gemmi code that builds the backbone of each chain (N, CA, C; Angstrom):
import gemmi

chains = {
    "A": [
        ("MET", (126.557, 120.859, 109.342), (125.692, 122.032, 109.503), (126.277, 122.931, 110.584)),
        ("SER", (126.995, 123.990, 110.175), (127.611, 124.840, 111.182), (126.704, 126.012, 111.560)),
        ("GLU", (126.144, 126.693, 110.538), (125.232, 127.807, 110.804), (123.814, 127.268, 111.063)),
        ("PRO", (123.112, 127.823, 112.057), (121.720, 127.378, 112.263), (120.851, 127.725, 111.050)),
        ("LEU", (119.934, 126.846, 110.742), (118.967, 127.115, 109.673), (117.708, 127.681, 110.320)),
        ("VAL", (117.178, 128.765, 109.764), (115.983, 129.370, 110.355), (114.862, 129.416, 109.318)),
        ("PHE", (113.722, 128.866, 109.688), (112.540, 128.957, 108.840), (111.534, 129.871, 109.544)),
        ("HIS", (111.025, 130.843, 108.817), (110.070, 131.779, 109.415), (108.717, 131.668, 108.706)),
        ("TYR", (107.660, 131.699, 109.485), (106.316, 131.605, 108.912), (105.386, 132.594, 109.610)),
        ("ASP", (104.504, 133.187, 108.817), (103.403, 133.968, 109.389), (102.195, 133.052, 109.452)),
        ("VAL", (101.614, 132.929, 110.629), (100.447, 132.060, 110.797), (99.180, 132.893, 110.681)),
        ("ASP", (98.411, 132.620, 109.649), (97.170, 133.359, 109.377), (96.085, 132.916, 110.368)),
        ("GLY", (95.580, 133.863, 111.140), (94.603, 133.496, 112.158), (93.159, 133.667, 111.720)),
        ("SER", (92.976, 134.091, 110.469), (91.614, 134.415, 110.042), (90.837, 133.206, 109.529)),
        ("ASP", (91.546, 132.107, 109.249), (90.888, 130.989, 108.588), (91.344, 129.664, 109.203)),
        ("PHE", (90.435, 129.012, 109.897), (90.791, 127.745, 110.552), (91.197, 126.677, 109.534)),
        ("THR", (90.619, 126.763, 108.338), (90.907, 125.768, 107.303), (92.398, 125.728, 106.955)),
        ("SER", (93.027, 126.913, 106.962), (94.439, 126.943, 106.569), (95.385, 126.676, 107.740)),
        ("ALA", (94.859, 126.569, 108.945), (95.717, 126.309, 110.108), (96.485, 125.007, 109.908)),
        ("GLY", (97.763, 125.042, 110.207), (98.577, 123.836, 110.057), (99.461, 123.863, 108.825)),
        ("GLN", (99.267, 124.883, 107.977), (100.091, 124.943, 106.757), (101.572, 125.087, 107.076)),
        ("ALA", (101.882, 125.937, 108.068), (103.291, 126.138, 108.422), (103.919, 124.827, 108.902)),
        ("SER", (103.148, 124.047, 109.657), (103.668, 122.772, 110.167), (103.948, 121.792, 109.032)),
        ("VAL", (103.091, 121.830, 108.015), (103.316, 120.965, 106.854), (104.617, 121.364, 106.154)),
        ("PHE", (104.834, 122.687, 105.989), (106.072, 123.156, 105.358), (107.288, 122.739, 106.181)),
        ("VAL", (107.175, 122.888, 107.506), (108.294, 122.514, 108.376), (108.605, 121.036, 108.214)),
        ("LYS", (107.554, 120.227, 108.220), (107.763, 118.777, 108.108), (108.491, 118.443, 106.807)),
        ("ARG", (108.065, 119.067, 105.720), (108.694, 118.783, 104.421), (110.140, 119.279, 104.381)),
        ("ASN", (110.387, 120.452, 104.978), (111.758, 120.971, 105.008), (112.679, 120.085, 105.839)),
        ("LEU", (112.178, 119.611, 106.976), (113.012, 118.767, 107.838), (113.296, 117.422, 107.169)),
        ("ARG", (112.312, 116.933, 106.389), (112.531, 115.692, 105.632), (113.671, 115.878, 104.631)),
        ("GLN", (113.662, 117.060, 103.979), (114.710, 117.328, 102.989), (116.084, 117.395, 103.637)),
        ("LEU", (116.101, 117.827, 104.908), (117.377, 117.893, 105.628), (117.851, 116.509, 106.058)),
        ("GLY", (116.957, 115.523, 105.941), (117.332, 114.147, 106.270), (117.349, 113.845, 107.760)),
        ("LEU", (116.575, 114.597, 108.533), (116.526, 114.321, 109.983), (115.798, 113.008, 110.256)),
        ("ASP", (116.030, 112.450, 111.424), (115.395, 111.201, 111.849), (113.860, 111.347, 111.820)),
        ("PRO", (113.141, 110.380, 111.224), (111.684, 110.488, 111.103), (110.963, 110.687, 112.441)),
        ("GLU", (111.451, 110.074, 113.506), (110.812, 110.228, 114.813), (110.970, 111.660, 115.323)),
        ("ILE", (112.146, 112.253, 115.099), (112.371, 113.657, 115.470), (111.431, 114.553, 114.666)),
        ("ILE", (111.338, 114.263, 113.361), (110.480, 115.082, 112.492), (109.033, 115.010, 112.965)),
        ("ARG", (108.598, 113.820, 113.338), (107.215, 113.660, 113.796), (106.970, 114.457, 115.081)),
        ("ARG", (107.913, 114.387, 116.005), (107.734, 115.122, 117.260), (107.691, 116.636, 117.020)),
        ("VAL", (108.613, 117.117, 116.182), (108.636, 118.556, 115.866), (107.323, 118.958, 115.197)),
        ("SER", (106.881, 118.148, 114.234), (105.669, 118.479, 113.463), (104.445, 118.553, 114.359)),
        ("ILE", (104.292, 117.561, 115.226), (103.099, 117.520, 116.076), (103.112, 118.671, 117.080)),
        ("ALA", (104.275, 118.906, 117.695), (104.387, 119.995, 118.679), (104.061, 121.330, 118.013)),
        ("MET", (104.601, 121.530, 116.820), (104.361, 122.798, 116.125), (102.914, 122.899, 115.661)),
        ("TYR", (102.377, 121.805, 115.185), (100.987, 121.798, 114.685), (100.012, 122.162, 115.806)),
        ("GLU", (100.205, 121.572, 116.972), (99.347, 121.907, 118.119), (99.473, 123.390, 118.465)),
        ("GLY", (100.716, 123.890, 118.427), (100.957, 125.296, 118.727), (100.299, 126.205, 117.699)),
        ("GLU", (100.407, 125.801, 116.450), (99.822, 126.596, 115.366), (98.294, 126.648, 115.498)),
        ("ILE", (97.714, 125.506, 115.805), (96.260, 125.452, 115.999), (95.858, 126.369, 117.156)),
        ("ASN", (96.627, 126.316, 118.245), (96.349, 127.189, 119.402), (96.372, 128.663, 119.009)),
        ("MET", (97.386, 129.024, 118.198), (97.510, 130.430, 117.783), (96.295, 130.877, 116.982)),
        ("VAL", (95.785, 129.980, 116.156), (94.626, 130.323, 115.319), (93.349, 130.382, 116.167)),
        ("ILE", (93.210, 129.411, 117.069), (91.991, 129.349, 117.895), (91.921, 130.516, 118.880)),
        ("HIS", (93.053, 130.775, 119.547), (93.009, 131.706, 120.692), (93.570, 133.103, 120.412)),
        ("ALA", (94.421, 133.246, 119.374), (95.164, 134.507, 119.273), (95.118, 135.158, 117.897)),
        ("GLU", (94.249, 134.680, 117.033), (94.152, 135.239, 115.673), (95.481, 135.190, 114.930)),
        ("GLY", (96.216, 134.117, 115.144), (97.463, 133.919, 114.398), (98.678, 134.486, 115.092)),
        ("GLY", (99.790, 134.530, 114.364), (101.034, 135.024, 114.942), (102.204, 134.665, 114.041)),
        ("GLU", (103.368, 134.446, 114.672), (104.565, 134.129, 113.898), (105.212, 132.866, 114.443)),
        ("ALA", (105.804, 132.113, 113.542), (106.504, 130.889, 113.954), (107.905, 130.891, 113.370)),
        ("ASP", (108.879, 130.590, 114.215), (110.255, 130.413, 113.750), (110.721, 129.025, 114.151)),
        ("VAL", (111.344, 128.357, 113.218), (111.913, 127.040, 113.505), (113.412, 127.127, 113.235)),
        ("ILE", (114.189, 126.858, 114.269), (115.646, 127.001, 114.167), (116.272, 125.619, 114.292)),
        ("VAL", (117.011, 125.239, 113.267), (117.653, 123.919, 113.273), (119.146, 124.110, 113.484)),
        ("THR", (119.657, 123.565, 114.589), (121.093, 123.617, 114.848), (121.645, 122.193, 114.799)),
        ("GLU", (122.915, 122.054, 115.104), (123.533, 120.720, 115.037), (122.942, 119.760, 116.055)),
        ("ASP", (122.467, 120.296, 117.189), (122.019, 119.383, 118.237), (120.542, 119.488, 118.614)),
        ("ALA", (119.793, 120.391, 117.969), (118.377, 120.511, 118.350), (117.566, 121.246, 117.289)),
        ("VAL", (116.256, 121.064, 117.397), (115.319, 121.889, 116.624), (114.546, 122.712, 117.644)),
        ("GLU", (114.577, 124.027, 117.473), (113.849, 124.899, 118.389), (112.674, 125.541, 117.648)),
        ("ILE", (111.509, 125.534, 118.286), (110.307, 126.141, 117.700), (109.919, 127.322, 118.576)),
        ("VAL", (109.783, 128.485, 117.964), (109.353, 129.672, 118.719), (108.049, 130.178, 118.108)),
        ("LEU", (106.994, 130.158, 118.917), (105.676, 130.592, 118.450), (105.284, 131.849, 119.214)),
        ("LYS", (105.057, 132.929, 118.476), (104.785, 134.211, 119.134), (103.462, 134.770, 118.647)),
        ("ASP", (102.596, 135.128, 119.595), (101.335, 135.745, 119.185), (101.065, 137.002, 120.002)),
        ("HIS", (100.111, 137.775, 119.535), (99.698, 138.998, 120.243), (98.257, 138.851, 120.698)),
        ("GLY", (97.928, 137.664, 121.154), (96.569, 137.349, 121.592), (96.311, 137.799, 123.026)),
        ("PRO", (95.300, 137.241, 123.649), (94.873, 137.702, 124.978), (95.792, 137.251, 126.119)),
        ("GLY", (96.729, 136.324, 125.844), (97.565, 135.776, 126.913), (96.847, 134.654, 127.647)),
        ("ILE", (97.616, 133.909, 128.454), (97.042, 132.761, 129.189), (96.905, 133.154, 130.651)),
        ("ALA", (95.674, 133.136, 131.152), (95.408, 133.619, 132.516), (96.059, 132.722, 133.569)),
        ("ASP", (95.977, 131.416, 133.382), (96.502, 130.473, 134.373), (97.253, 129.353, 133.637)),
        ("VAL", (98.569, 129.525, 133.546), (99.372, 128.585, 132.754), (99.314, 127.177, 133.348)),
        ("GLU", (99.354, 127.112, 134.668), (99.342, 125.792, 135.330), (98.067, 125.018, 134.968)),
        ("LYS", (96.963, 125.724, 134.984), (95.678, 125.115, 134.641), (95.661, 124.713, 133.163)),
        ("ALA", (96.200, 125.606, 132.333), (96.202, 125.355, 130.888), (97.038, 124.131, 130.534)),
        ("MET", (97.985, 123.795, 131.411), (98.843, 122.627, 131.153), (98.173, 121.315, 131.543)),
        ("GLN", (97.031, 121.396, 132.209), (96.340, 120.168, 132.616), (95.583, 119.564, 131.441)),
        ("GLU", (95.744, 118.264, 131.251), (95.009, 117.589, 130.181), (93.514, 117.728, 130.422)),
        ("GLY", (92.803, 118.130, 129.399), (91.347, 118.234, 129.500), (90.844, 119.618, 129.817)),
        ("TYR", (91.749, 120.513, 130.265), (91.309, 121.879, 130.548), (91.380, 122.708, 129.271)),
        ("SER", (90.301, 123.371, 128.913), (90.302, 124.173, 127.690), (89.358, 125.347, 127.828)),
        ("THR", (89.746, 126.463, 127.193), (88.849, 127.617, 127.150), (88.242, 127.765, 125.749)),
        ("ALA", (88.482, 126.768, 124.905), (87.958, 126.838, 123.528), (86.438, 126.729, 123.527)),
        ("THR", (85.839, 127.346, 122.534), (84.371, 127.320, 122.425), (83.902, 125.973, 121.883)),
        ("SER", (82.605, 125.725, 122.028), (82.059, 124.458, 121.531), (82.149, 124.387, 120.008)),
        ("SER", (82.167, 125.542, 119.342), (82.297, 125.513, 117.877), (83.686, 125.014, 117.475)),
        ("ILE", (84.697, 125.355, 118.260), (86.052, 124.841, 117.983), (86.100, 123.338, 118.263)),
        ("GLN", (85.418, 122.925, 119.335), (85.410, 121.491, 119.660), (84.734, 120.684, 118.560)),
        ("SER", (83.754, 121.283, 117.926), (83.080, 120.565, 116.836), (83.998, 120.424, 115.623)),
        ("LEU", (85.104, 121.177, 115.609), (86.078, 121.057, 114.521), (87.183, 120.057, 114.853)),
        ("GLY", (87.102, 119.423, 116.031), (88.057, 118.372, 116.379), (89.166, 118.808, 117.315)),
        ("PHE", (89.101, 120.068, 117.785), (90.150, 120.556, 118.700), (89.494, 121.155, 119.942)),
        ("GLY", (90.322, 121.713, 120.830), (89.768, 122.302, 122.032), (89.381, 121.265, 123.069)),
        ("ALA", (90.131, 120.143, 123.071), (89.859, 119.096, 124.051), (90.772, 119.238, 125.273)),
        ("GLY", (91.525, 120.335, 125.295), (92.446, 120.525, 126.410), (93.663, 119.624, 126.321)),
        ("MET", (94.080, 119.327, 125.097), (95.251, 118.468, 124.895), (96.399, 119.211, 124.212)),
        ("GLY", (96.149, 120.432, 123.754), (97.138, 121.156, 122.959), (98.454, 121.376, 123.686)),
        ("LEU", (98.408, 122.154, 124.777), (99.655, 122.432, 125.504), (100.272, 121.167, 126.098)),
        ("PRO", (99.454, 120.253, 126.712), (100.062, 119.009, 127.207), (100.751, 118.204, 126.095)),
        ("ASN", (100.145, 118.179, 124.906), (100.790, 117.477, 123.791), (102.098, 118.141, 123.395)),
        ("MET", (102.101, 119.467, 123.380), (103.330, 120.191, 123.003), (104.446, 119.872, 123.993)),
        ("LYS", (104.097, 119.805, 125.273), (105.102, 119.459, 126.287), (105.551, 118.001, 126.124)),
        ("ARG", (104.595, 117.132, 125.845), (104.876, 115.701, 125.705), (105.864, 115.418, 124.573)),
        ("TYR", (105.711, 116.159, 123.484), (106.524, 115.871, 122.297), (107.833, 116.647, 122.257)),
        ("SER", (108.022, 117.587, 123.190), (109.278, 118.335, 123.176), (110.119, 117.970, 124.401)),
        ("ASP", (111.415, 118.238, 124.312), (112.298, 117.962, 125.450), (112.292, 119.114, 126.445)),
        ("GLU", (112.095, 120.313, 125.928), (112.009, 121.486, 126.809), (110.899, 122.383, 126.284)),
        ("MET", (110.160, 122.988, 127.205), (109.133, 123.942, 126.772), (109.029, 125.084, 127.769)),
        ("GLN", (108.966, 126.296, 127.214), (108.875, 127.473, 128.079), (107.763, 128.378, 127.563)),
        ("ILE", (106.921, 128.840, 128.470), (105.812, 129.716, 128.071), (105.981, 131.078, 128.744)),
        ("ASP", (106.063, 132.123, 127.934), (106.061, 133.488, 128.459), (104.762, 134.137, 128.018)),
        ("THR", (103.959, 134.553, 128.974), (102.656, 135.095, 128.591), (102.286, 136.290, 129.457)),
        ("GLU", (101.591, 137.234, 128.859), (101.129, 138.409, 129.603), (99.726, 138.745, 129.113)),
        ("LEU", (98.825, 138.866, 130.044), (97.430, 139.134, 129.673), (97.310, 140.430, 128.870)),
        ("GLY", (96.624, 140.347, 127.763), (96.407, 141.518, 126.913), (97.581, 141.858, 126.014)),
        ("VAL", (98.681, 141.143, 126.170), (99.882, 141.447, 125.375), (100.207, 140.304, 124.401)),
        ("GLY", (100.172, 139.083, 124.904), (100.439, 137.950, 124.021), (101.224, 136.842, 124.706)),
        ("THR", (101.544, 135.835, 123.903), (102.206, 134.641, 124.428), (103.328, 134.210, 123.487)),
        ("THR", (104.455, 133.819, 124.089), (105.533, 133.214, 123.309), (105.827, 131.841, 123.897)),
        ("VAL", (105.759, 130.836, 123.051), (106.071, 129.469, 123.479), (107.349, 129.029, 122.778)),
        ("ARG", (108.316, 128.550, 123.565), (109.558, 128.016, 122.992), (109.635, 126.536, 123.300)),
        ("MET", (109.863, 125.753, 122.275), (110.014, 124.299, 122.466), (111.319, 123.855, 121.828)),
        ("LYS", (111.967, 122.914, 122.505), (113.219, 122.387, 121.959), (113.132, 120.868, 121.880)),
        ("ILE", (113.489, 120.353, 120.736), (113.555, 118.899, 120.550), (115.013, 118.571, 120.225)),
        ("ARG", (115.646, 117.833, 121.105), (117.058, 117.515, 120.910), (117.229, 116.449, 119.829)),
        ("LEU", (118.297, 116.565, 119.062), (118.521, 115.618, 117.970), (119.212, 114.351, 118.441)),
        ("THR", (119.841, 114.395, 119.608), (120.534, 113.186, 120.082), (120.023, 112.805, 121.472)),
    ],
    "B": [
        ("MET", (97.621, 94.077, 106.982), (96.448, 94.157, 106.109), (96.709, 95.188, 105.009)),
        ("LYS", (96.332, 94.843, 103.794), (96.505, 95.815, 102.707), (95.359, 96.842, 102.754)),
        ("ILE", (95.649, 98.052, 102.243), (94.617, 99.094, 102.255), (93.417, 98.650, 101.412)),
        ("CYS", (93.663, 97.870, 100.367), (92.535, 97.395, 99.542), (91.624, 96.466, 100.354)),
        ("THR", (92.166, 95.783, 101.359), (91.340, 94.929, 102.217), (90.461, 95.790, 103.124)),
        ("VAL", (91.021, 96.904, 103.608), (90.218, 97.861, 104.394), (89.032, 98.313, 103.557)),
        ("LYS", (89.309, 98.640, 102.314), (88.251, 99.089, 101.392), (87.180, 98.007, 101.239)),
        ("GLU", (87.629, 96.768, 101.032), (86.669, 95.676, 100.813), (85.836, 95.410, 102.071)),
        ("LEU", (86.500, 95.331, 103.232), (85.787, 95.023, 104.476), (84.719, 96.062, 104.794)),
        ("LEU", (85.025, 97.324, 104.472), (84.097, 98.405, 104.818), (83.206, 98.800, 103.639)),
        ("ASN", (83.378, 98.074, 102.548), (82.620, 98.386, 101.326), (82.723, 99.888, 101.025)),
        ("ALA", (83.959, 100.369, 101.031), (84.194, 101.815, 100.952), (84.473, 102.267, 99.525)),
        ("GLU", (84.235, 103.562, 99.335), (84.541, 104.174, 98.042), (85.825, 104.985, 98.191)),
        ("VAL", (86.801, 104.723, 97.317), (88.088, 105.416, 97.411), (87.994, 106.755, 96.678)),
        ("LYS", (88.491, 107.818, 97.345), (88.400, 109.165, 96.782), (89.701, 109.645, 96.149)),
        ("CYS", (90.838, 109.116, 96.612), (92.110, 109.513, 96.000), (93.224, 108.544, 96.400)),
        ("CYS", (94.337, 108.664, 95.659), (95.551, 107.866, 95.906), (95.286, 106.357, 95.795)),
        ("GLU", (94.533, 105.962, 94.801), (94.239, 104.538, 94.597), (95.507, 103.715, 94.392)),
        ("GLU", (96.551, 104.384, 93.903), (97.805, 103.662, 93.634), (98.420, 103.101, 94.913)),
        ("ARG", (97.936, 103.553, 96.064), (98.500, 103.059, 97.333), (97.679, 101.928, 97.946)),
        ("LEU", (96.667, 101.443, 97.239), (95.798, 100.409, 97.811), (96.551, 99.115, 98.123)),
        ("GLY", (97.686, 98.917, 97.482), (98.475, 97.710, 97.742), (99.392, 97.842, 98.947)),
        ("ASP", (99.485, 99.045, 99.532), (100.356, 99.259, 100.702), (99.797, 98.521, 101.922)),
        ("HIS", (100.693, 98.099, 102.797), (100.282, 97.410, 104.022), (100.098, 98.398, 105.175)),
        ("VAL", (99.102, 98.142, 106.010), (98.905, 98.930, 107.231), (98.829, 97.948, 108.411)),
        ("TYR", (99.304, 98.389, 109.561), (99.422, 97.462, 110.687), (98.609, 97.855, 111.914)),
        ("SER", (98.056, 99.075, 111.920), (97.217, 99.457, 113.055), (96.331, 100.638, 112.665)),
        ("ALA", (95.343, 100.891, 113.509), (94.384, 101.946, 113.186), (93.867, 102.592, 114.464)),
        ("CYS", (93.267, 103.785, 114.309), (92.575, 104.380, 115.442), (91.322, 105.088, 114.941)),
        ("GLY", (90.333, 105.209, 115.801), (89.090, 105.868, 115.434), (88.805, 106.996, 116.388)),
        ("SER", (88.620, 108.222, 115.857), (88.346, 109.358, 116.736), (87.803, 110.543, 115.929)),
        ("ASP", (86.978, 111.321, 116.589), (86.534, 112.578, 115.979), (87.291, 113.757, 116.591)),
        ("MET", (88.094, 113.493, 117.614), (88.875, 114.560, 118.237), (90.319, 114.454, 117.771)),
        ("MET", (90.749, 115.424, 116.983), (92.092, 115.358, 116.427), (93.172, 115.511, 117.506)),
        ("SER", (92.862, 116.274, 118.560), (93.836, 116.407, 119.650), (94.095, 115.062, 120.323)),
        ("ASP", (93.074, 114.222, 120.410), (93.271, 112.882, 120.972), (94.143, 112.043, 120.048)),
        ("VAL", (93.916, 112.194, 118.755), (94.739, 111.453, 117.782), (96.204, 111.869, 117.930)),
        ("LEU", (96.419, 113.178, 118.116), (97.789, 113.688, 118.210), (98.480, 113.277, 119.506)),
        ("ALA", (97.704, 112.833, 120.483), (98.293, 112.431, 121.764), (98.906, 111.035, 121.684)),
        ("TYR", (98.666, 110.337, 120.605), (99.167, 108.969, 120.454), (100.156, 108.905, 119.315)),
        ("VAL", (101.141, 108.044, 119.460), (102.189, 107.973, 118.426), (102.459, 106.544, 117.982)),
        ("LYS", (103.168, 106.459, 116.896), (103.747, 105.230, 116.367), (102.758, 104.274, 115.717)),
        ("ASP", (103.030, 103.964, 114.504), (102.414, 102.849, 113.778), (100.898, 102.923, 113.621)),
        ("GLN", (100.344, 104.114, 113.721), (98.910, 104.191, 113.430), (98.757, 104.622, 111.982)),
        ("ALA", (98.461, 103.678, 111.124), (98.465, 103.977, 109.697), (97.107, 104.413, 109.190)),
        ("VAL", (96.037, 103.982, 109.884), (94.686, 104.268, 109.408), (93.926, 105.086, 110.458)),
        ("LEU", (93.289, 106.155, 110.003), (92.438, 106.965, 110.881), (90.992, 106.824, 110.428)),
        ("LEU", (90.145, 106.393, 111.339), (88.699, 106.365, 111.051), (88.064, 107.540, 111.777)),
        ("THR", (87.265, 108.324, 111.062), (86.684, 109.502, 111.696), (85.360, 109.892, 111.050)),
        ("GLY", (84.551, 110.593, 111.825), (83.314, 111.146, 111.300), (83.437, 112.648, 111.132)),
        ("LEU", (84.653, 113.168, 111.377), (84.893, 114.606, 111.264), (85.333, 114.932, 109.834)),
        ("VAL", (84.787, 115.983, 109.280), (85.140, 116.345, 107.902), (85.624, 117.785, 107.853)),
        ("ASN", (86.936, 117.979, 107.930), (87.536, 119.275, 107.630), (89.021, 119.078, 107.314)),
        ("ALA", (89.655, 120.160, 106.859), (91.041, 120.051, 106.378), (91.995, 119.588, 107.470)),
        ("GLN", (91.639, 119.867, 108.739), (92.556, 119.490, 109.828), (92.664, 117.969, 109.996)),
        ("VAL", (91.670, 117.250, 109.528), (91.763, 115.789, 109.578), (92.932, 115.328, 108.697)),
        ("ILE", (93.041, 115.928, 107.518), (94.114, 115.555, 106.591), (95.474, 115.959, 107.182)),
        ("ARG", (95.532, 117.179, 107.737), (96.817, 117.646, 108.283), (97.224, 116.816, 109.495)),
        ("THR", (96.258, 116.484, 110.327), (96.570, 115.643, 111.494), (97.152, 114.301, 111.027)),
        ("ALA", (96.524, 113.717, 110.008), (97.021, 112.439, 109.495), (98.428, 112.594, 108.949)),
        ("GLU", (98.669, 113.707, 108.269), (100.017, 113.919, 107.718), (101.045, 114.067, 108.834)),
        ("MET", (100.683, 114.810, 109.889), (101.611, 114.986, 111.008), (101.953, 113.645, 111.657)),
        ("MET", (100.968, 112.731, 111.654), (101.151, 111.439, 112.320), (101.685, 110.363, 111.375)),
        ("ASP", (102.048, 110.761, 110.156), (102.550, 109.806, 109.148), (101.532, 108.718, 108.833)),
        ("MET", (100.257, 109.044, 108.906), (99.218, 108.065, 108.545), (99.074, 108.010, 107.026)),
        ("VAL", (98.628, 106.865, 106.529), (98.569, 106.711, 105.069), (97.147, 106.549, 104.542)),
        ("CYS", (96.161, 106.419, 105.446), (94.794, 106.173, 104.984), (93.782, 106.776, 105.973)),
        ("ILE", (92.798, 107.490, 105.447), (91.716, 108.023, 106.286), (90.396, 107.446, 105.790)),
        ("VAL", (89.618, 106.903, 106.716), (88.289, 106.368, 106.380), (87.234, 107.272, 107.016)),
        ("PHE", (86.389, 107.862, 106.182), (85.285, 108.663, 106.707), (84.081, 107.753, 106.890)),
        ("VAL", (83.581, 107.705, 108.118), (82.455, 106.809, 108.427), (81.125, 107.558, 108.237)),
        ("ARG", (80.042, 106.808, 108.345), (78.686, 107.363, 108.246), (78.475, 108.174, 106.956)),
        ("SER", (79.136, 107.731, 105.872), (78.958, 108.350, 104.544), (79.350, 109.824, 104.502)),
        ("LYS", (80.267, 110.239, 105.388), (80.715, 111.637, 105.374), (81.601, 111.855, 104.154)),
        ("GLU", (81.298, 112.875, 103.381), (82.023, 113.115, 102.131), (83.095, 114.195, 102.309)),
        ("PRO", (84.345, 113.897, 101.981), (85.372, 114.949, 102.031), (85.143, 115.962, 100.909)),
        ("THR", (85.534, 117.222, 101.147), (85.377, 118.264, 100.123), (86.476, 118.112, 99.064)),
        ("ALA", (86.303, 118.824, 97.957), (87.308, 118.788, 96.882), (88.655, 119.298, 97.400)),
        ("ASP", (88.634, 120.320, 98.258), (89.888, 120.852, 98.812), (90.588, 119.803, 99.670)),
        ("MET", (89.802, 119.068, 100.445), (90.394, 118.019, 101.288), (91.010, 116.923, 100.424)),
        ("ILE", (90.354, 116.588, 99.342), (90.885, 115.547, 98.461), (92.200, 116.017, 97.836)),
        ("ARG", (92.237, 117.283, 97.423), (93.483, 117.828, 96.845), (94.612, 117.795, 97.873)),
        ("LEU", (94.283, 118.177, 99.106), (95.281, 118.189, 100.182), (95.814, 116.773, 100.430)),
        ("ALA", (94.907, 115.800, 100.448), (95.308, 114.407, 100.691), (96.159, 113.882, 99.542)),
        ("GLU", (95.787, 114.260, 98.328), (96.567, 113.828, 97.160), (97.993, 114.343, 97.249)),
        ("SER", (98.139, 115.621, 97.655), (99.480, 116.210, 97.727), (100.316, 115.561, 98.827)),
        ("SER", (99.646, 114.930, 99.777), (100.362, 114.266, 100.882), (100.433, 112.749, 100.687)),
        ("GLY", (99.830, 112.250, 99.644), (99.858, 110.803, 99.373), (99.044, 109.992, 100.369)),
        ("ILE", (97.933, 110.547, 100.831), (97.090, 109.856, 101.814), (95.819, 109.350, 101.120)),
        ("VAL", (95.537, 108.064, 101.276), (94.328, 107.482, 100.683), (93.104, 107.958, 101.465)),
        ("LEU", (92.105, 108.470, 100.761), (90.836, 108.819, 101.412), (89.772, 107.842, 100.936)),
        ("MET", (88.958, 107.348, 101.864), (87.822, 106.523, 101.458), (86.606, 106.802, 102.347)),
        ("VAL", (85.438, 106.501, 101.805), (84.177, 106.772, 102.505), (83.391, 105.472, 102.629)),
        ("THR", (82.917, 105.200, 103.847), (82.077, 104.027, 104.077), (80.756, 104.448, 104.711)),
        ("ASP", (79.714, 103.675, 104.473), (78.457, 104.018, 105.148), (78.369, 103.353, 106.527)),
        ("CYS", (79.392, 102.578, 106.900), (79.427, 101.979, 108.250), (79.470, 103.075, 109.311)),
        ("ARG", (78.896, 102.780, 110.469), (79.088, 103.662, 111.615), (80.458, 103.389, 112.226)),
        ("MET", (80.928, 104.318, 113.053), (82.285, 104.209, 113.617), (82.506, 102.874, 114.333)),
        ("PHE", (81.582, 102.515, 115.202), (81.757, 101.296, 116.012), (81.839, 100.065, 115.108)),
        ("ASP", (80.954, 100.006, 114.133), (80.942, 98.857, 113.221), (82.212, 98.811, 112.372)),
        ("ALA", (82.634, 99.967, 111.870), (83.822, 100.017, 111.021), (85.057, 99.555, 111.797)),
        ("CYS", (85.216, 100.083, 113.023), (86.359, 99.685, 113.855), (86.270, 98.189, 114.155)),
        ("GLY", (85.064, 97.712, 114.476), (84.881, 96.300, 114.817), (85.243, 95.378, 113.664)),
        ("LEU", (84.812, 95.748, 112.467), (85.100, 94.917, 111.299), (86.611, 94.813, 111.061)),
        ("LEU", (87.301, 95.940, 111.178), (88.750, 95.927, 110.939), (89.459, 95.153, 112.042)),
        ("TYR", (89.019, 95.358, 113.269), (89.648, 94.676, 114.409), (89.471, 93.165, 114.299)),
        ("GLU", (88.251, 92.771, 113.975), (87.909, 91.360, 113.863), (88.765, 90.662, 112.796)),
        ("ASN", (89.170, 91.461, 111.813), (89.958, 90.878, 110.714), (91.459, 91.106, 110.880)),
        ("GLY", (91.860, 91.533, 112.077), (93.293, 91.541, 112.384), (93.963, 92.891, 112.490)),
        ("LEU", (93.244, 93.969, 112.211), (93.870, 95.292, 112.332), (93.630, 95.813, 113.748)),
        ("LYS", (94.677, 95.911, 114.517), (94.541, 96.270, 115.943), (94.864, 97.743, 116.177)),
        ("GLY", (94.640, 98.156, 117.447), (94.932, 99.536, 117.813), (96.408, 99.729, 118.067)),
        ("ARG", (96.910, 99.031, 119.009), (98.326, 99.023, 119.350), (98.894, 100.416, 119.616)),
        ("ALA", (98.020, 101.385, 119.873), (98.508, 102.732, 120.099), (99.163, 102.832, 121.461)),
        ("LYS", (100.265, 103.558, 121.494), (100.963, 103.709, 122.765), (101.129, 105.185, 123.051)),
        ("LYS", (100.675, 105.594, 124.215), (100.795, 107.001, 124.568), (102.235, 107.296, 124.947)),
        ("ARG", (102.729, 108.412, 124.405), (104.102, 108.803, 124.711), (104.172, 109.309, 126.155)),
        ("GLU", (105.122, 108.778, 126.891), (105.252, 109.181, 128.311), (105.980, 110.504, 128.411)),
    ],
}
model = gemmi.Model(1)
for chain_id, residues in chains.items():
    chain = gemmi.Chain(chain_id)
    for i, (resn, *xyz) in enumerate(residues, 1):
        res = gemmi.Residue()
        res.name, res.seqid = resn, gemmi.SeqId(i, " ")
        for name, pos in zip(("N", "CA", "C"), xyz):
            atom = gemmi.Atom()
            atom.name, atom.element = name, gemmi.Element(name[0])
            atom.pos, atom.b_iso = gemmi.Position(*pos), 0.0
            res.add_atom(atom)
        chain.add_residue(res)
    model.add_chain(chain)
structure = gemmi.Structure()
structure.add_model(model)
structure.setup_entities()
């Protein structure tokens, strides 16, 4: 694999039911590429948490998954409200999600910590009122 | 433990993927919070939950789980069943409560064994 493979997805933020579809596609595509199942699981979970966050907090956005010889990079970009306090948001259990989201099984304050846990590198660029871009890298070796 | 044994122990009704009832499962977890489920990795083949929405199916797929048990007679929707079928995940419904369902499976040898990723 010399050229990076890029998968692009638009994440629909209008319907919680469809949240996670992009992650399912990514998982199936990575399986077809024959990547290690543990790597695929880490990429899938990190992206799924990110996708759910985009739907809950930012009315959707865009996801790019770039597969190179040595890593899988996930770039999630939204035009939502931004994250007021990134340090706080990274704490397990801290969440600004509504109780209606919690009744759907999310918003327990585990999203960003899980994304960090499952990736080797994670970077958050956020600006209030402008949006958030999260980059995660999972190394293949 | 075979998935058909899970069905028998919980007196559950299978909703899809019956062809997988002969598959073996080695551990399980019970939760209504999908983010908590996603915080744990490895060898969790069965998810017991009282939550009913499409994200339960997707969470199970992300975690490579093969069987979801809905407790307290919670019925999955037709869309959820279709989603599970496309992912090859067995869905079943039991009238057991969560604590009883987990206890019955544990007592018969299906353990948690979940390990949090550091």
